[in-house]
C-alpha positions in Angstrom: 3.9 23.0 3.5 7.3 21.3 3.5 7.4 17.4 4.7 9.7 16.9 7.5 12.5 14.3 6.9 14.9 12.7 8.9 18.3 11.6 7.7 19.3 8.0 7.8 22.8 6.4 7.1 22.4 3.2 4.2 25.1 0.9 3.0 24.6 0.1 -0.8 26.6 -1.8 -2.9 28.9 0.5 -5.1 27.6 -1.0 -8.3 24.0 -0.3 -7.4 24.8 3.2 -6.3 27.0 4.0 -9.5 23.7 2.6 -11.5 21.6 5.2 -9.8 23.9 8.0 -9.9 24.3 7.3 -14.0 20.1 7.3 -14.0 20.3 10.6 -12.0 22.6 12.2 -14.3 20.5 11.3 -17.3 17.7 12.6 -16.0 15.9 9.4 -15.4 15.3 10.0 -11.6 15.8 13.6 -10.3 18.5 12.4 -7.9 19.9 9.5 -6.2 18.3 10.5 -3.2 14.8 10.2 -4.4 15.2 7.6 -6.5 16.1 5.6 -3.1 13.1 7.3 -1.3 10.7 6.3 -4.3 11.9 2.6 -3.9 11.4 2.2 -0.1 8.0 4.0 -0.5 7.1 1.4 -3.2 8.6 -1.6 -0.9 6.6 -0.3 2.1 3.6 -0.5 0.3 4.4 -3.9 -0.7 4.9 -4.9 2.5 1.9 -3.4 3.8 -0.4 -5.4 1.3 1.5 -8.6 2.5 0.6 -7.8 5.9 -2.8 -6.9 5.4 -3.6 -9.9 3.2 -1.8 -11.9 6.0 -4.4 -10.4 8.3 -7.4 -11.3 6.3 -6.4 -14.8 5.7 -6.1 -15.2 9.1 -9.5 -13.6 10.1 -11.0 -15.6 7.3 -10.0 -18.6 9.2 -11.6 -17.5 12.5 -15.2 -18.8 12.7 -16.3 -16.0 15.1 -14.8 -13.2 12.8 -16.8 -15.0 9.6 -20.2 -15.3 11.5 -19.8 -11.6 12.5 -19.0 -10.8 9.1 -22.1 -12.5 7.6 -24.4 -11.2 10.3 -23.1 -7.6 9.6 -23.6 -8.1 5.6 -27.1 -9.5 6.5 -27.7 -6.4 8.4 -26.9 -3.9 5.9 -28.3 -6.1 2.6 -31.3 -3.9 2.5 -29.3 -0.5 2.8 -27.1 -2.0 0.4 -30.1 -2.9 -1.9 -31.6 0.5 -1.8 -28.4 2.4 -2.6 -27.4 -0.1 -5.5 -31.2 0.6 -6.7 -30.7 4.4 -6.7 -27.5 4.3 -8.5 -29.0 2.3 -11.4 -32.1 5.0 -11.8 -29.6 7.8 -12.4 
């Protein structure tokens, strides 16, 4: 099943575009478009990770969250122990 795409216009410095075109011509990337798509996908993953890191850092400073997390961990400690024990038997 083909993925849907949407066209969007970006402005790039001519030198960068020329470098991408050369890489595409030499076969290092399949096309300028795919190189830009891959770069944006990679960058968005990086931003998502930074966002998650900041959210977790903020949560770690919230005493109610930490207390709730510790309670949940304690509630599941027996189940976690049983699962770990079974894996060691195999």
